[in-house]
N, C-alpha and C positions, 0 to 999 in steps of 0.2 A: 232819565225820567223816573220818578218815584211813584209807585202806585200803592193804594191802600183801599181795602174794603172796610169802611166804617160801619155801615149798616147794610142790610139786605137791599139789593137793587141800586146801590149808590156806588159808582166807580169814580174815585178821585185820582187825579194825576197832578203832577207839577211840571211846569215847563222850565226852560233854562233861566228865565227871569225870576223864578221863585213863585210865580202865580199858581194858585190852586184852581184847577178846572174840574168841574163835575159833568159827567155824561148827561145829567138831567138838564143842563143848560145854564147853570150859575157859575160864577167865578169870583175869586178874590185876587186882587192885584195890589202890590205895594206902590203907593204914589210917593211916599217919603217915609222917613223913620217913624213918624207919628200919625200916619194916615193910610188907611186901606180903602180901596174901591171895591165895593160889593156890587156885582152886576148880574142881571138876569138877561134873557134874550132881548128884552125890550127896554129895561130901565136900569139905572145905576144910582148908588148913593155912596157917600163917604162916611167912614167909620173912624172915630178918633182912637188913638193908641197912646197910652201914657206909661209911666214907670211907677210901680207901687213899691216904695222903699221897704215897707214892713214885710211884704211877701217876697221881696227880691225877684219880682217878675214884672212883665209888661202887662198892663191892664187894657183890655179891649172894651171900649164903652159901647157895647152893642145896643143897650136899651135906648140910647139916644137915637139910633138909626131905625129902630123898630117902628113900624107904622102900618097903616092899611096897605101901602104900596109894597112893603117888604115884611110881611108877617112871619116869614121863616128865616130871617137873617140870623137870629140867635142860634137856631138849630143848625144852620149851615156853618156858622163860625165854629160851633162846638165840634162838628164833624171834621172840620179842616185843621183844628189845633195840632194833631199829630204831625202834620206836614209843614207847619210853620217852624222856622229856626228859633230856638230859644224856649223860654218858659213864659206861658201866657195864661191869663185868667180872664174869663168873660164876666163883665160887671154890667 
């Protein structure tokens, strides 16, 4: 299990499946190579992931998932980036 302190009061862990878990109650789980499930204790949404040829990185399309239901999804994805395998960019 890999642990990181991204910001004060946020403890992030990964589990054997590669999911990122936060002590605050949210998580990121890979559903497939181009799909991440972002979940809180009560709700979940799907976030698309693509490949950016120019940047040679995976693009996480978080702005599509942002809404009144998930106002902090972009912030949480940014915090979790160091725990994701590979190179990612939030767009």
